[in-house]
C-alpha positions in Angstrom: 0.0 0.0 0.0 2.9 2.3 0.7 4.3 1.7 -2.8 0.8 2.5 -4.3 0.6 5.7 -2.2 4.1 6.8 -3.4 3.0 6.1 -7.0 -0.4 7.9 -7.0 -0.5 10.4 -4.1 1.2 13.8 -4.0 3.3 14.9 -1.0 0.4 15.9 1.2 -1.5 12.7 0.3 1.5 10.5 1.1 1.9 12.2 4.4 -1.7 11.8 5.3 -1.6 8.1 4.2 1.4 7.2 6.3 -0.1 9.2 9.3 -3.3 7.2 9.0 -1.5 3.9 8.7 0.7 4.8 11.6 -2.2 5.6 13.9 -4.0 2.4 12.9 -0.9 0.3 13.6 -0.4 2.1 17.0 -3.9 1.1 17.9 -3.3 -2.5 16.7 -0.2 -2.8 18.9 -2.0 -1.3 21.9 -4.8 -3.9 21.6 -2.4 -6.8 21.2 -0.3 -5.5 24.1 -3.4 -5.4 26.3 -5.0 -8.7 25.1 -2.1 -11.0 25.8 -1.3 -10.0 29.4 -5.0 -9.8 30.2 -5.5 -13.4 29.0 -2.5 -14.6 31.1 -3.8 -12.6 34.1 -7.2 -14.2 33.9 -5.7 -17.7 33.7 -3.3 -17.1 36.6 -5.9 -15.4 38.8 -8.8 -17.7 37.9 -9.6 -21.2 39.0 -9.7 -23.5 35.9 -10.3 -26.7 37.9 -14.1 -26.3 37.9 -14.2 -26.5 41.7 -17.4 -25.6 43.6 -16.2 -22.1 44.2 -15.8 -21.5 40.5 -18.6 -23.6 39.0 -20.4 -20.7 37.4 -19.4 -17.9 35.1 -21.8 -15.4 36.8 -19.2 -14.2 39.3 -18.1 -10.6 38.8 -14.5 -9.6 39.3 -12.7 -6.3 39.0 -9.2 -5.2 38.5 -9.0 -4.2 42.2 -9.7 -7.7 43.4 -6.8 -9.5 45.1 -5.0 -12.1 43.0 -1.8 -13.0 44.8 -1.1 -12.8 48.5 -2.8 -10.0 50.4 -2.0 -7.0 48.4 -1.2 -7.9 44.7 -4.4 -7.1 42.7 -5.5 -8.4 39.3 -4.3 -5.1 37.7 -0.9 -5.5 39.3 -0.6 -9.0 37.8 -1.8 -7.7 34.4 1.0 -5.1 34.5 3.6 -7.7 35.5 2.7 -9.8 32.5 2.6 -6.7 30.3 6.2 -5.9 31.3 7.2 -9.5 30.6 5.4 -9.3 27.2 7.2 -6.0 26.3 10.6 -7.3 27.3 10.1 -10.6 25.5 8.7 -9.4 22.2 9.7 -5.7 22.1 13.3 -6.4 21.0 12.1 -8.0 17.8 11.2 -4.5 16.6 14.8 -3.6 16.4 15.5 -6.3 13.8 13.9 -7.6 10.6 11.2 -10.3 10.9 11.3 -12.6 7.9 10.5 -16.2 6.9 7.4 -16.5 9.1 5.6 -19.0 6.8 5.4 -21.9 9.1 4.7 -19.7 12.1 1.7 -18.2 10.2 0.5 -21.6 9.2 0.6 -22.8 12.8 -1.2 -19.6 13.9 -3.9 -20.2 11.2 -4.5 -23.8 12.4 -4.8 -22.5 16.0 -7.4 -20.0 14.9 -9.5 -22.6 13.0 -9.4 -25.0 15.9 -10.4 -22.3 18.4 -13.2 -20.9 16.3 -14.8 -24.3 15.7 -14.4 -25.2 19.4 -16.1 -22.0 20.6 -19.0 -22.4 18.2 -19.5 -26.0 19.0 -19.3 -25.5 22.8 -21.7 -22.6 22.6 -24.2 -24.5 20.6 -24.0 -27.5 23.0 -24.6 -25.1 25.9 -27.5 -23.4 24.2 -29.2 -26.8 23.5 -28.7 -27.9 27.1 -30.3 -24.7 28.5 -33.2 -24.5 26.2 -32.1 -21.4 24.3 -29.1 -20.3 26.3 -28.7 -17.8 29.1 -28.4 -14.7 26.8 -31.4 -12.5 26.3 -30.1 -9.9 23.8 -32.2 -6.8 23.2 -33.6 -6.1 19.7 -31.3 -3.1 19.3 -28.7 -1.3 21.4 -28.0 2.1 19.9 -25.1 2.9 22.3 -23.1 -0.1 20.9 -23.2 1.0 17.3 -19.9 3.1 17.5 -18.0 0.1 18.8 -19.7 -2.0 16.1 -18.2 0.1 13.4 -14.7 -0.2 15.0 -15.0 -4.0 15.4 -16.4 -4.4 11.9 -13.5 -2.5 10.4 -11.0 -4.7 12.3 -12.9 -7.9 11.3 -12.7 -7.2 7.6 -9.5 -5.3 7.4 -7.7 -7.0 4.5 -6.6 -4.4 2.0 -3.0 -4.6 3.2 -3.0 -8.4 2.5 -4.9 -8.7 -0.8 -2.0 -7.6 -3.1 0.3 -10.2 -1.7 -2.5 -12.8 -2.0 -3.6 -11.9 -5.5 -0.2 -11.4 -7.2 1.1 -15.0 -7.0 -2.1 -16.4 -8.6 -1.4 -17.1 -12.2 -4.9 -17.7 -13.5 -7.0 -14.7 -12.4 -10.1 -15.6 -14.3 -11.8 -17.1 -11.2 -10.3 -14.5 -8.8 -13.6 -12.7 -8.1 -15.3 -16.0 -7.3 -12.5 -17.1 -5.0 -12.5 -13.8 -3.1 -16.3 -13.8 -2.9 -16.3 -17.4 -1.5 -13.5 -16.4 1.0 -15.6 -13.4 2.2 -18.7 -15.5 2.5 -16.8 -18.1 4.6 -15.5 -15.3 6.9 -19.0 -13.9 7.2 -20.4 -17.3 8.1 -17.8 -17.8 10.8 -18.4 -14.3 12.3 -22.1 -14.8 12.3 -21.8 -18.2 14.0 -19.5 -16.8 16.6 -21.6 -13.7 17.2 -25.0 -15.3 17.3 -23.9 -18.2 19.5 -22.1 -15.8 21.9 -25.1 -13.5 22.5 -27.5 -16.4 23.1 -25.1 -18.6 25.1 -23.9 -16.0 27.7 -25.7 -13.3 29.6 -24.8 -9.8 28.2 -23.5 -8.6 31.6 -20.8 -11.4 31.7 -19.7 -11.3 28.1 -16.1 -10.2 28.1 -14.2 -8.1 25.5 -11.9 -11.1 24.9 -14.5 -13.7 24.0 -12.3 -16.7 24.8 -12.3 -15.7 28.4 -16.0 -16.6 28.7 -15.2 -20.3 28.2 -12.5 -20.0 30.8 -14.8 -18.4 33.4 -17.8 -20.7 33.0 -17.6 -24.4 33.8 -21.2 -24.7 32.4 -19.9 -24.4 28.8 -17.1 -26.9 29.3 -15.5 -28.6 32.3 -12.6 -30.1 30.3 -9.5 -28.5 31.7 -7.5 -28.9 28.5 -10.1 -27.0 26.5 -10.4 -24.2 29.1 -6.6 -23.7 29.1 -6.4 -23.9 25.3 -9.1 -21.3 24.7 -7.6 -19.1 27.5 -4.2 -19.2 25.9 -5.4 -18.9 22.3 -5.0 -15.1 22.2 -1.6 -15.4 23.7 -0.3 -17.7 20.9 -1.9 -16.0 18.0 -1.5 -12.3 19.0 2.1 -12.8 20.2 3.2 -14.1 16.8 1.7 -11.1 15.0 3.0 -8.5 17.4 6.6 -8.4 16.1 5.4 -8.3 12.5 3.1 -5.4 13.1 5.7 -3.6 15.2 8.3 -3.9 12.4 5.7 -2.7 9.9 5.0 0.3 12.0 8.7 1.0 12.3 9.0 1.0 8.5 6.0 3.3 8.1 7.5 5.7 10.6 10.7 5.8 8.6 8.6 6.5 5.5 6.6 9.2 7.2 9.6 11.0 8.7 12.1 10.1 5.9 14.7 7.4 6.4 18.2 8.7 7.2 21.6 7.2 7.1 22.0 7.5 10.9 22.2 4.1 12.6 20.8 5.4 15.9 17.8 6.9 14.3 16.9 4.0 12.1 17.8 1.2 14.5 17.1 2.8 17.9 14.8 5.8 17.7 12.2 4.5 15.2 11.8 1.0 16.8 11.5 2.7 20.2 8.8 5.1 18.9 7.0 2.1 17.5 6.6 0.1 20.7 6.8 2.6 23.5 3.4 4.4 23.0 1.4 1.2 22.6 3.0 -0.4 25.7 2.3 2.9 27.6 -1.4 2.8 26.6 -1.7 -0.8 27.6 -0.2 0.0 31.0 -2.8 2.8 31.4 -5.9 0.7 30.4 -6.8 -2.9 29.5 -10.3 -1.9 28.2 -10.2 -3.5 24.7 -13.7 -2.3 23.9 -12.5 1.3 24.0 -9.3 0.6 22.2 -10.9 -1.3 19.4 -13.8 1.2 19.1 -11.7 4.3 18.9 -8.9 3.0 16.7 -11.2 1.1 14.3 -13.7 4.0 14.1 -11.2 6.6 13.0 -7.8 5.3 11.7 -9.4 2.0 10.7 -12.1 3.7 8.7 -9.4 5.6 6.8 -7.5 2.5 6.0 -10.6 0.5 5.1 -12.6 3.1 3.2 -11.0 6.4 2.4 -7.5 5.4 1.3 -8.6 2.5 -1.0 -11.2 4.7 -2.6 -8.7 7.4 -3.4 -6.2 4.8 -4.7 -8.9 3.4 -7.0 -9.8 6.8 -8.4 -6.2 7.9 -9.0 -5.2 4.5 -10.4 -8.0 4.6 -13.0 -7.2 8.1 -13.9 -3.5 7.1 -14.5 -4.6 4.0 -16.5 -6.7 6.2 -18.8 -3.9 8.7 -19.3 -1.4 5.9 -20.2 -3.5 3.5 -22.2 -6.8 5.3 -23.1 -10.3 4.8 -21.8 -11.0 1.8 -23.9 -8.4 -0.3 -21.9 -10.4 -0.2 -18.7 -13.6 -1.0 -20.6 -12.1 -4.1 -22.2 -10.4 -5.3 -19.0 -11.5 -9.0 -18.5 -10.7 -8.7 -14.8 -12.9 -5.6 -14.4 -14.7 -5.5 -11.1 -18.5 -5.6 -11.0 -18.2 -2.4 -8.9 -16.1 -0.6 -11.5 -18.5 2.4 -11.9 -17.5 5.6 -10.1 -20.8 5.6 -8.3 -19.6 2.8 -6.0 -16.5 4.7 -5.0 -18.6 7.8 -4.2 -20.9 5.6 -2.1 -17.8 4.4 -0.1 -16.9 8.0 0.6 -20.4 8.8 1.7 -20.6 5.7 3.9 -17.2 6.6 5.5 -18.4 10.2 6.3 -21.7 9.0 7.8 -19.9 6.4 10.0 -17.4 9.0 11.2 -20.1 11.6 11.9 -22.3 9.1 13.8 -19.4 7.7 15.8 -18.1 11.1 16.8 -21.5 12.4 17.8 -22.1 9.3 20.0 -18.6 9.6 21.6 -19.3 13.3 22.4 -22.7 12.5 23.9 -21.3 9.6 25.9 -18.4 11.7 27.4 -20.6 14.8 28.1 -23.1 12.5 30.0 -20.5 10.9 32.1 -20.5 7.6 30.1 -24.2 6.9 30.7 -25.2 6.7 27.0 
């Protein structure tokens, strides 16, 4: 995407592009830095043996509850694990991360196993409890801003599509393959979301969904499954953290211009990449806020605005070089090739940002009651 931005955007456009990407990646790293220690904290401070004292997931715990000894709270344990996480994975930002093929394959297998497990366990629990414990309302307007942020994160793939599409030699069936891929993703998300809201009560649903299976022995009393789902975010997010951190470092170099100084390239930029997200994670472990804010603004720019501008400028350049007839005869032409679709994307992005901003302002001015 950076190469496309350098190709089609002017100086101001390139600066805004790298700024948007940078903010988005900062939010990504903050979410990962909070999710991994939070999962480890809940495993250490919880009782996964399904004893009588922990037989139900209805218990309410807070960050101020004692975890170890008589004075170490759950928040203290979270920050201890966060410090270990930063010390363990942070140094990778100062080097290059390459040849992650087998690591990514392993991570993908973990994701499939975890998704299928959560869906199956939730369906079994719903069938045993005659419809489940959840009683979701028909609509919850106050949750729409976070819905935008989560949706952006769920279908954020523009940065991956070029590397997926380029190696495919026969592109005649490319549209059908991508459509089938998106439909499969949508089915999984629908199954996860619908089984979650009917399986668990809304007041016990946690921002890291896997923790619900760890907290409730009613869904599964198999210790191995509870540990596996509890550690699932640790394995998958930890493998992605160094890759995203290096990507952010490279984008910072592109934003502020790479120099020949070893200390700036190898010390300053990597430190600027990991220090702010770790600091945010130390300040809060509320993933709902992090996902909602980052996805609603920077994520909307990466998902909607930047691709739409790239499409318009790329088509304009293609017409200048090859003539308008080239785009008309393109056998790989998208079914959304008309400019109207691009304009609709801009309108949708503006409506989302206005709605989200208005809701955030109303929530803050009312003391978080909306």
